[in-house]
PyMOL CGO cylinders between C-alpha atoms (Angstrom):
from pymol import cmd
from pymol.cgo import CYLINDER

trace = [
    CYLINDER, 10.23, -19.38, -22.93, 8.10, -19.14, -18.62, 0.3, 1, 1, 1, 1, 1, 1,
    CYLINDER, 8.10, -19.14, -18.62, 9.01, -15.85, -18.32, 0.3, 1, 1, 1, 1, 1, 1,
    CYLINDER, 9.01, -15.85, -18.32, 7.54, -15.19, -21.88, 0.3, 1, 1, 1, 1, 1, 1,
    CYLINDER, 7.54, -15.19, -21.88, 4.40, -17.17, -20.47, 0.3, 1, 1, 1, 1, 1, 1,
    CYLINDER, 4.40, -17.17, -20.47, 3.93, -15.17, -17.40, 0.3, 1, 1, 1, 1, 1, 1,
    CYLINDER, 3.93, -15.17, -17.40, 2.82, -12.20, -19.22, 0.3, 1, 1, 1, 1, 1, 1,
    CYLINDER, 2.82, -12.20, -19.22, 0.37, -13.61, -20.90, 0.3, 1, 1, 1, 1, 1, 1,
    CYLINDER, 0.37, -13.61, -20.90, -1.12, -16.39, -17.82, 0.3, 1, 1, 1, 1, 1, 1,
    CYLINDER, -1.12, -16.39, -17.82, -0.46, -16.73, -14.92, 0.3, 1, 1, 1, 1, 1, 1,
    CYLINDER, -0.46, -16.73, -14.92, 2.27, -18.29, -13.24, 0.3, 1, 1, 1, 1, 1, 1,
    CYLINDER, 2.27, -18.29, -13.24, 0.51, -21.43, -11.78, 0.3, 1, 1, 1, 1, 1, 1,
    CYLINDER, 0.51, -21.43, -11.78, -0.65, -22.09, -15.68, 0.3, 1, 1, 1, 1, 1, 1,
    CYLINDER, -0.65, -22.09, -15.68, 2.66, -21.09, -16.85, 0.3, 1, 1, 1, 1, 1, 1,
    CYLINDER, 2.66, -21.09, -16.85, 3.92, -24.37, -14.95, 0.3, 1, 1, 1, 1, 1, 1,
    CYLINDER, 3.92, -24.37, -14.95, 1.16, -26.54, -15.83, 0.3, 1, 1, 1, 1, 1, 1,
    CYLINDER, 1.16, -26.54, -15.83, 2.25, -25.68, -19.79, 0.3, 1, 1, 1, 1, 1, 1,
    CYLINDER, 2.25, -25.68, -19.79, 6.24, -26.38, -19.07, 0.3, 1, 1, 1, 1, 1, 1,
    CYLINDER, 6.24, -26.38, -19.07, 5.79, -29.59, -16.52, 0.3, 1, 1, 1, 1, 1, 1,
    CYLINDER, 5.79, -29.59, -16.52, 7.25, -27.58, -13.36, 0.3, 1, 1, 1, 1, 1, 1,
    CYLINDER, 7.25, -27.58, -13.36, 6.64, -26.45, -10.38, 0.3, 1, 1, 1, 1, 1, 1,
    CYLINDER, 6.64, -26.45, -10.38, 4.83, -23.18, -9.62, 0.3, 1, 1, 1, 1, 1, 1,
    CYLINDER, 4.83, -23.18, -9.62, 7.75, -22.86, -7.30, 0.3, 1, 1, 1, 1, 1, 1,
    CYLINDER, 7.75, -22.86, -7.30, 10.07, -23.43, -10.58, 0.3, 1, 1, 1, 1, 1, 1,
    CYLINDER, 10.07, -23.43, -10.58, 8.12, -20.81, -12.22, 0.3, 1, 1, 1, 1, 1, 1,
    CYLINDER, 8.12, -20.81, -12.22, 7.95, -18.61, -9.81, 0.3, 1, 1, 1, 1, 1, 1,
    CYLINDER, 7.95, -18.61, -9.81, 12.16, -18.70, -8.98, 0.3, 1, 1, 1, 1, 1, 1,
    CYLINDER, 12.16, -18.70, -8.98, 12.52, -18.44, -12.90, 0.3, 1, 1, 1, 1, 1, 1,
    CYLINDER, 12.52, -18.44, -12.90, 10.39, -15.79, -13.74, 0.3, 1, 1, 1, 1, 1, 1,
    CYLINDER, 10.39, -15.79, -13.74, 12.51, -13.62, -10.70, 0.3, 1, 1, 1, 1, 1, 1,
    CYLINDER, 12.51, -13.62, -10.70, 14.85, -14.83, -12.22, 0.3, 1, 1, 1, 1, 1, 1,
    CYLINDER, 14.85, -14.83, -12.22, 14.65, -12.82, -15.61, 0.3, 1, 1, 1, 1, 1, 1,
    CYLINDER, 14.65, -12.82, -15.61, 12.50, -10.20, -14.37, 0.3, 1, 1, 1, 1, 1, 1,
    CYLINDER, 12.50, -10.20, -14.37, 15.21, -8.82, -12.24, 0.3, 1, 1, 1, 1, 1, 1,
    CYLINDER, 15.21, -8.82, -12.24, 17.76, -9.04, -14.78, 0.3, 1, 1, 1, 1, 1, 1,
    CYLINDER, 17.76, -9.04, -14.78, 14.98, -6.66, -17.24, 0.3, 1, 1, 1, 1, 1, 1,
    CYLINDER, 14.98, -6.66, -17.24, 14.02, -4.32, -15.21, 0.3, 1, 1, 1, 1, 1, 1,
    CYLINDER, 14.02, -4.32, -15.21, 15.36, -1.40, -14.58, 0.3, 1, 1, 1, 1, 1, 1,
    CYLINDER, 15.36, -1.40, -14.58, 16.89, 0.38, -10.79, 0.3, 1, 1, 1, 1, 1, 1,
    CYLINDER, 16.89, 0.38, -10.79, 13.47, 2.52, -9.51, 0.3, 1, 1, 1, 1, 1, 1,
    CYLINDER, 13.47, 2.52, -9.51, 14.26, 6.32, -9.91, 0.3, 1, 1, 1, 1, 1, 1,
    CYLINDER, 14.26, 6.32, -9.91, 14.04, 7.81, -6.45, 0.3, 1, 1, 1, 1, 1, 1,
    CYLINDER, 14.04, 7.81, -6.45, 15.61, 11.24, -7.19, 0.3, 1, 1, 1, 1, 1, 1,
    CYLINDER, 15.61, 11.24, -7.19, 13.08, 13.50, -6.83, 0.3, 1, 1, 1, 1, 1, 1,
    CYLINDER, 13.08, 13.50, -6.83, 9.96, 11.66, -5.40, 0.3, 1, 1, 1, 1, 1, 1,
    CYLINDER, 9.96, 11.66, -5.40, 6.90, 13.52, -4.52, 0.3, 1, 1, 1, 1, 1, 1,
    CYLINDER, 6.90, 13.52, -4.52, 4.76, 11.43, -4.02, 0.3, 1, 1, 1, 1, 1, 1,
    CYLINDER, 4.76, 11.43, -4.02, 4.41, 7.41, -2.63, 0.3, 1, 1, 1, 1, 1, 1,
    CYLINDER, 4.41, 7.41, -2.63, 1.38, 5.13, -2.92, 0.3, 1, 1, 1, 1, 1, 1,
    CYLINDER, 1.38, 5.13, -2.92, 1.47, 2.29, -0.25, 0.3, 1, 1, 1, 1, 1, 1,
    CYLINDER, 1.47, 2.29, -0.25, -0.42, -0.54, -0.16, 0.3, 1, 1, 1, 1, 1, 1,
    CYLINDER, -0.42, -0.54, -0.16, 0.53, -4.79, 0.88, 0.3, 1, 1, 1, 1, 1, 1,
    CYLINDER, 0.53, -4.79, 0.88, -1.27, -6.71, -1.26, 0.3, 1, 1, 1, 1, 1, 1,
    CYLINDER, -1.27, -6.71, -1.26, -1.57, -10.34, -0.35, 0.3, 1, 1, 1, 1, 1, 1,
    CYLINDER, -1.57, -10.34, -0.35, -0.02, -12.93, -3.16, 0.3, 1, 1, 1, 1, 1, 1,
    CYLINDER, -0.02, -12.93, -3.16, -0.08, -16.82, -3.86, 0.3, 1, 1, 1, 1, 1, 1,
    CYLINDER, -0.08, -16.82, -3.86, -1.70, -19.01, -1.09, 0.3, 1, 1, 1, 1, 1, 1,
    CYLINDER, -1.70, -19.01, -1.09, -2.38, -18.51, 3.70, 0.3, 1, 1, 1, 1, 1, 1,
    CYLINDER, -2.38, -18.51, 3.70, -1.99, -15.08, 3.29, 0.3, 1, 1, 1, 1, 1, 1,
    CYLINDER, -1.99, -15.08, 3.29, 1.24, -14.79, 2.45, 0.3, 1, 1, 1, 1, 1, 1,
    CYLINDER, 1.24, -14.79, 2.45, 1.51, -10.18, 1.88, 0.3, 1, 1, 1, 1, 1, 1,
    CYLINDER, 1.51, -10.18, 1.88, 4.15, -7.94, 0.32, 0.3, 1, 1, 1, 1, 1, 1,
    CYLINDER, 4.15, -7.94, 0.32, 4.42, -4.63, 0.80, 0.3, 1, 1, 1, 1, 1, 1,
    CYLINDER, 4.42, -4.63, 0.80, 4.43, -2.72, -2.43, 0.3, 1, 1, 1, 1, 1, 1,
    CYLINDER, 4.43, -2.72, -2.43, 5.55, 1.11, -3.29, 0.3, 1, 1, 1, 1, 1, 1,
    CYLINDER, 5.55, 1.11, -3.29, 4.40, 2.84, -5.38, 0.3, 1, 1, 1, 1, 1, 1,
    CYLINDER, 4.40, 2.84, -5.38, 5.80, 6.63, -7.36, 0.3, 1, 1, 1, 1, 1, 1,
    CYLINDER, 5.80, 6.63, -7.36, 2.17, 8.05, -6.78, 0.3, 1, 1, 1, 1, 1, 1,
    CYLINDER, 2.17, 8.05, -6.78, 3.40, 10.79, -9.97, 0.3, 1, 1, 1, 1, 1, 1,
    CYLINDER, 3.40, 10.79, -9.97, 4.39, 8.15, -12.33, 0.3, 1, 1, 1, 1, 1, 1,
    CYLINDER, 4.39, 8.15, -12.33, 2.64, 4.75, -11.06, 0.3, 1, 1, 1, 1, 1, 1,
    CYLINDER, 2.64, 4.75, -11.06, 6.34, 3.12, -11.18, 0.3, 1, 1, 1, 1, 1, 1,
    CYLINDER, 6.34, 3.12, -11.18, 6.77, 0.08, -8.78, 0.3, 1, 1, 1, 1, 1, 1,
    CYLINDER, 6.77, 0.08, -8.78, 10.05, 1.67, -6.54, 0.3, 1, 1, 1, 1, 1, 1,
    CYLINDER, 10.05, 1.67, -6.54, 9.71, -1.47, -4.95, 0.3, 1, 1, 1, 1, 1, 1,
    CYLINDER, 9.71, -1.47, -4.95, 8.47, -4.99, -3.42, 0.3, 1, 1, 1, 1, 1, 1,
    CYLINDER, 8.47, -4.99, -3.42, 8.93, -6.07, 0.40, 0.3, 1, 1, 1, 1, 1, 1,
    CYLINDER, 8.93, -6.07, 0.40, 7.83, -9.83, 1.69, 0.3, 1, 1, 1, 1, 1, 1,
    CYLINDER, 7.83, -9.83, 1.69, 5.87, -8.90, 4.45, 0.3, 1, 1, 1, 1, 1, 1,
    CYLINDER, 5.87, -8.90, 4.45, 3.93, -6.51, 5.24, 0.3, 1, 1, 1, 1, 1, 1,
    CYLINDER, 3.93, -6.51, 5.24, 4.81, -5.46, 8.66, 0.3, 1, 1, 1, 1, 1, 1,
    CYLINDER, 4.81, -5.46, 8.66, 7.08, -2.01, 9.40, 0.3, 1, 1, 1, 1, 1, 1,
    CYLINDER, 7.08, -2.01, 9.40, 10.02, -3.83, 9.27, 0.3, 1, 1, 1, 1, 1, 1,
    CYLINDER, 10.02, -3.83, 9.27, 9.00, -4.38, 5.39, 0.3, 1, 1, 1, 1, 1, 1,
    CYLINDER, 9.00, -4.38, 5.39, 8.49, -0.45, 4.65, 0.3, 1, 1, 1, 1, 1, 1,
    CYLINDER, 8.49, -0.45, 4.65, 11.04, 0.33, 6.52, 0.3, 1, 1, 1, 1, 1, 1,
    CYLINDER, 11.04, 0.33, 6.52, 13.15, -1.07, 4.40, 0.3, 1, 1, 1, 1, 1, 1,
    CYLINDER, 13.15, -1.07, 4.40, 12.30, 0.66, 1.27, 0.3, 1, 1, 1, 1, 1, 1,
    CYLINDER, 12.30, 0.66, 1.27, 13.28, 4.41, 3.42, 0.3, 1, 1, 1, 1, 1, 1,
    CYLINDER, 13.28, 4.41, 3.42, 16.99, 2.78, 4.29, 0.3, 1, 1, 1, 1, 1, 1,
    CYLINDER, 16.99, 2.78, 4.29, 17.64, 2.79, 0.44, 0.3, 1, 1, 1, 1, 1, 1,
    CYLINDER, 17.64, 2.79, 0.44, 16.62, 6.20, -0.02, 0.3, 1, 1, 1, 1, 1, 1,
    CYLINDER, 16.62, 6.20, -0.02, 19.71, 9.43, 1.11, 0.3, 1, 1, 1, 1, 1, 1,
    CYLINDER, 19.71, 9.43, 1.11, 18.71, 12.02, 4.01, 0.3, 1, 1, 1, 1, 1, 1,
    CYLINDER, 18.71, 12.02, 4.01, 17.78, 14.91, 0.26, 0.3, 1, 1, 1, 1, 1, 1,
    CYLINDER, 17.78, 14.91, 0.26, 15.53, 11.87, -1.43, 0.3, 1, 1, 1, 1, 1, 1,
    CYLINDER, 15.53, 11.87, -1.43, 13.88, 11.56, 1.77, 0.3, 1, 1, 1, 1, 1, 1,
    CYLINDER, 13.88, 11.56, 1.77, 13.24, 14.77, 2.40, 0.3, 1, 1, 1, 1, 1, 1,
    CYLINDER, 13.24, 14.77, 2.40, 11.11, 15.36, -1.22, 0.3, 1, 1, 1, 1, 1, 1,
    CYLINDER, 11.11, 15.36, -1.22, 8.98, 12.97, 0.16, 0.3, 1, 1, 1, 1, 1, 1,
    CYLINDER, 8.98, 12.97, 0.16, 5.07, 15.63, 0.90, 0.3, 1, 1, 1, 1, 1, 1,
    CYLINDER, 5.07, 15.63, 0.90, 2.65, 12.61, 1.13, 0.3, 1, 1, 1, 1, 1, 1,
    CYLINDER, 2.65, 12.61, 1.13, 2.46, 8.55, 1.42, 0.3, 1, 1, 1, 1, 1, 1,
    CYLINDER, 2.46, 8.55, 1.42, -0.80, 7.35, 0.47, 0.3, 1, 1, 1, 1, 1, 1,
    CYLINDER, -0.80, 7.35, 0.47, -1.57, 3.94, 3.21, 0.3, 1, 1, 1, 1, 1, 1,
    CYLINDER, -1.57, 3.94, 3.21, -4.91, 2.41, 4.12, 0.3, 1, 1, 1, 1, 1, 1,
    CYLINDER, -4.91, 2.41, 4.12, -4.99, 2.59, 7.98, 0.3, 1, 1, 1, 1, 1, 1,
    CYLINDER, -4.99, 2.59, 7.98, -2.29, -0.30, 9.44, 0.3, 1, 1, 1, 1, 1, 1,
    CYLINDER, -2.29, -0.30, 9.44, -0.45, 1.13, 12.27, 0.3, 1, 1, 1, 1, 1, 1,
    CYLINDER, -0.45, 1.13, 12.27, 2.72, -0.45, 11.32, 0.3, 1, 1, 1, 1, 1, 1,
    CYLINDER, 2.72, -0.45, 11.32, 2.95, 2.28, 8.34, 0.3, 1, 1, 1, 1, 1, 1,
    CYLINDER, 2.95, 2.28, 8.34, 1.59, 4.98, 9.71, 0.3, 1, 1, 1, 1, 1, 1,
    CYLINDER, 1.59, 4.98, 9.71, 4.00, 4.38, 12.80, 0.3, 1, 1, 1, 1, 1, 1,
    CYLINDER, 4.00, 4.38, 12.80, 7.01, 4.37, 10.25, 0.3, 1, 1, 1, 1, 1, 1,
    CYLINDER, 7.01, 4.37, 10.25, 5.56, 7.66, 8.24, 0.3, 1, 1, 1, 1, 1, 1,
    CYLINDER, 5.56, 7.66, 8.24, 5.24, 9.06, 10.97, 0.3, 1, 1, 1, 1, 1, 1,
    CYLINDER, 5.24, 9.06, 10.97, 8.80, 8.40, 12.00, 0.3, 1, 1, 1, 1, 1, 1,
    CYLINDER, 8.80, 8.40, 12.00, 11.58, 8.68, 9.16, 0.3, 1, 1, 1, 1, 1, 1,
    CYLINDER, 11.58, 8.68, 9.16, 9.15, 11.30, 7.59, 0.3, 1, 1, 1, 1, 1, 1,
    CYLINDER, 9.15, 11.30, 7.59, 7.63, 13.56, 9.61, 0.3, 1, 1, 1, 1, 1, 1,
    CYLINDER, 7.63, 13.56, 9.61, 6.76, 16.87, 7.34, 0.3, 1, 1, 1, 1, 1, 1,
    CYLINDER, 6.76, 16.87, 7.34, 5.14, 14.28, 4.90, 0.3, 1, 1, 1, 1, 1, 1,
    CYLINDER, 5.14, 14.28, 4.90, 1.06, 14.20, 4.90, 0.3, 1, 1, 1, 1, 1, 1,
    CYLINDER, 1.06, 14.20, 4.90, -0.15, 11.03, 5.57, 0.3, 1, 1, 1, 1, 1, 1,
    CYLINDER, -0.15, 11.03, 5.57, -2.54, 10.19, 3.23, 0.3, 1, 1, 1, 1, 1, 1,
    CYLINDER, -2.54, 10.19, 3.23, -6.03, 7.11, 3.53, 0.3, 1, 1, 1, 1, 1, 1,
    CYLINDER, -6.03, 7.11, 3.53, -7.05, 5.38, 0.51, 0.3, 1, 1, 1, 1, 1, 1,
    CYLINDER, -7.05, 5.38, 0.51, -10.90, 6.16, -0.37, 0.3, 1, 1, 1, 1, 1, 1,
    CYLINDER, -10.90, 6.16, -0.37, -11.19, 2.60, -0.82, 0.3, 1, 1, 1, 1, 1, 1,
    CYLINDER, -11.19, 2.60, -0.82, -10.69, 2.03, 3.21, 0.3, 1, 1, 1, 1, 1, 1,
    CYLINDER, -10.69, 2.03, 3.21, -12.19, 5.61, 4.03, 0.3, 1, 1, 1, 1, 1, 1,
    CYLINDER, -12.19, 5.61, 4.03, -15.27, 4.27, 1.80, 0.3, 1, 1, 1, 1, 1, 1,
    CYLINDER, -15.27, 4.27, 1.80, -14.74, 0.99, 3.32, 0.3, 1, 1, 1, 1, 1, 1,
    CYLINDER, -14.74, 0.99, 3.32, -15.19, 2.44, 6.57, 0.3, 1, 1, 1, 1, 1, 1,
    CYLINDER, -15.19, 2.44, 6.57, -17.49, 4.70, 6.31, 0.3, 1, 1, 1, 1, 1, 1,
    CYLINDER, -17.49, 4.70, 6.31, -20.13, 2.79, 5.22, 0.3, 1, 1, 1, 1, 1, 1,
    CYLINDER, -20.13, 2.79, 5.22, -19.93, -0.15, 8.08, 0.3, 1, 1, 1, 1, 1, 1,
    CYLINDER, -19.93, -0.15, 8.08, -19.96, 2.94, 9.94, 0.3, 1, 1, 1, 1, 1, 1,
    CYLINDER, -19.96, 2.94, 9.94, -23.51, 4.10, 8.33, 0.3, 1, 1, 1, 1, 1, 1,
    CYLINDER, -23.51, 4.10, 8.33, -24.26, 0.63, 8.11, 0.3, 1, 1, 1, 1, 1, 1,
    CYLINDER, -24.26, 0.63, 8.11, -24.24, -0.15, 11.46, 0.3, 1, 1, 1, 1, 1, 1,
    CYLINDER, -24.24, -0.15, 11.46, -26.12, 3.69, 12.73, 0.3, 1, 1, 1, 1, 1, 1,
    CYLINDER, -26.12, 3.69, 12.73, -28.69, 2.87, 10.69, 0.3, 1, 1, 1, 1, 1, 1,
    CYLINDER, -28.69, 2.87, 10.69, -29.45, -0.85, 11.56, 0.3, 1, 1, 1, 1, 1, 1,
    CYLINDER, -29.45, -0.85, 11.56, -29.45, -0.04, 14.89, 0.3, 1, 1, 1, 1, 1, 1,
    CYLINDER, -29.45, -0.04, 14.89, -26.80, -2.89, 15.10, 0.3, 1, 1, 1, 1, 1, 1,
    CYLINDER, -26.80, -2.89, 15.10, -23.76, -1.21, 17.20, 0.3, 1, 1, 1, 1, 1, 1,
    CYLINDER, -23.76, -1.21, 17.20, -21.89, 1.62, 17.41, 0.3, 1, 1, 1, 1, 1, 1,
    CYLINDER, -21.89, 1.62, 17.41, -20.07, 4.55, 14.44, 0.3, 1, 1, 1, 1, 1, 1,
    CYLINDER, -20.07, 4.55, 14.44, -17.05, 2.42, 15.42, 0.3, 1, 1, 1, 1, 1, 1,
    CYLINDER, -17.05, 2.42, 15.42, -14.37, 4.97, 17.22, 0.3, 1, 1, 1, 1, 1, 1,
    CYLINDER, -14.37, 4.97, 17.22, -11.83, 6.24, 15.92, 0.3, 1, 1, 1, 1, 1, 1,
    CYLINDER, -11.83, 6.24, 15.92, -8.44, 7.76, 17.03, 0.3, 1, 1, 1, 1, 1, 1,
    CYLINDER, -8.44, 7.76, 17.03, -6.62, 8.79, 13.46, 0.3, 1, 1, 1, 1, 1, 1,
    CYLINDER, -6.62, 8.79, 13.46, -7.28, 11.26, 11.08, 0.3, 1, 1, 1, 1, 1, 1,
    CYLINDER, -7.28, 11.26, 11.08, -10.60, 11.32, 9.23, 0.3, 1, 1, 1, 1, 1, 1,
    CYLINDER, -10.60, 11.32, 9.23, -9.19, 14.58, 7.27, 0.3, 1, 1, 1, 1, 1, 1,
    CYLINDER, -9.19, 14.58, 7.27, -12.62, 16.32, 5.62, 0.3, 1, 1, 1, 1, 1, 1,
    CYLINDER, -12.62, 16.32, 5.62, -14.65, 13.19, 7.06, 0.3, 1, 1, 1, 1, 1, 1,
    CYLINDER, -14.65, 13.19, 7.06, -13.34, 14.05, 10.40, 0.3, 1, 1, 1, 1, 1, 1,
    CYLINDER, -13.34, 14.05, 10.40, -16.47, 16.65, 10.23, 0.3, 1, 1, 1, 1, 1, 1,
    CYLINDER, -16.47, 16.65, 10.23, -19.30, 14.14, 9.58, 0.3, 1, 1, 1, 1, 1, 1,
    CYLINDER, -19.30, 14.14, 9.58, -18.77, 12.24, 12.78, 0.3, 1, 1, 1, 1, 1, 1,
    CYLINDER, -18.77, 12.24, 12.78, -17.74, 15.19, 15.05, 0.3, 1, 1, 1, 1, 1, 1,
    CYLINDER, -17.74, 15.19, 15.05, -20.50, 17.58, 15.70, 0.3, 1, 1, 1, 1, 1, 1,
    CYLINDER, -20.50, 17.58, 15.70, -18.08, 20.08, 17.94, 0.3, 1, 1, 1, 1, 1, 1,
    CYLINDER, -18.08, 20.08, 17.94, -16.23, 20.97, 14.80, 0.3, 1, 1, 1, 1, 1, 1,
    CYLINDER, -16.23, 20.97, 14.80, -18.25, 24.12, 13.62, 0.3, 1, 1, 1, 1, 1, 1,
    CYLINDER, -18.25, 24.12, 13.62, -18.05, 22.84, 9.54, 0.3, 1, 1, 1, 1, 1, 1,
    CYLINDER, -18.05, 22.84, 9.54, -20.51, 20.06, 10.85, 0.3, 1, 1, 1, 1, 1, 1,
    CYLINDER, -20.51, 20.06, 10.85, -23.00, 22.13, 11.60, 0.3, 1, 1, 1, 1, 1, 1,
    CYLINDER, -23.00, 22.13, 11.60, -23.72, 22.93, 7.94, 0.3, 1, 1, 1, 1, 1, 1,
    CYLINDER, -23.72, 22.93, 7.94, -23.27, 19.65, 6.45, 0.3, 1, 1, 1, 1, 1, 1,
]
cmd.load_cgo(trace, "trace")
C-alpha cells in the first residue's frame, strides 16, 4: 500500500497517511521497487547523463546515471563523490564501456576525473543548465563591474570563443 501511495504523493505524505515513520515508508517503498524494477539495459550504451540530486534533509545526495538515448535510469547510488560514479562503471564490461561516446555532466571535478580515467575516448559534455548559470554569473560580474569573469580551466566548448580573443572564431562574434 505504501508503494501505491508513493506513486501519487510524496513519501512523507504516504507515511503520514499510513501512520508510520518516513524511514519505514522509505524502506518499504524501496523493497517493492527493487522487486518490481527490471535490471537496466547496459548493452549498446552511447550517451550517458550523469548528475547528483539532493534528497531528504541535511544535504544528502544521490548520484544518478541515465541512458541519454532512452531516458532509462541505469544507476542510483548514495553520495556525490567519485566513488559513487566509479561503482556504476564497475558493473560494465569492457565492451559496454567502449560503446559509450559521450557523457553529460555538470562541472564537478570528481565526475570529470572518473570519466577521463575510465572512458578516455568519450566526449565530456557539460550540461546546459550549469553552463548558462556560469555564463550568466560571468556576464553579471562584467556588466556590473563587481569582480572579474571567473577563471575556468576546463572545456567551454563553443562558449570558449566568447572569452578567448586569441581564438580566430572570437573575432567574428
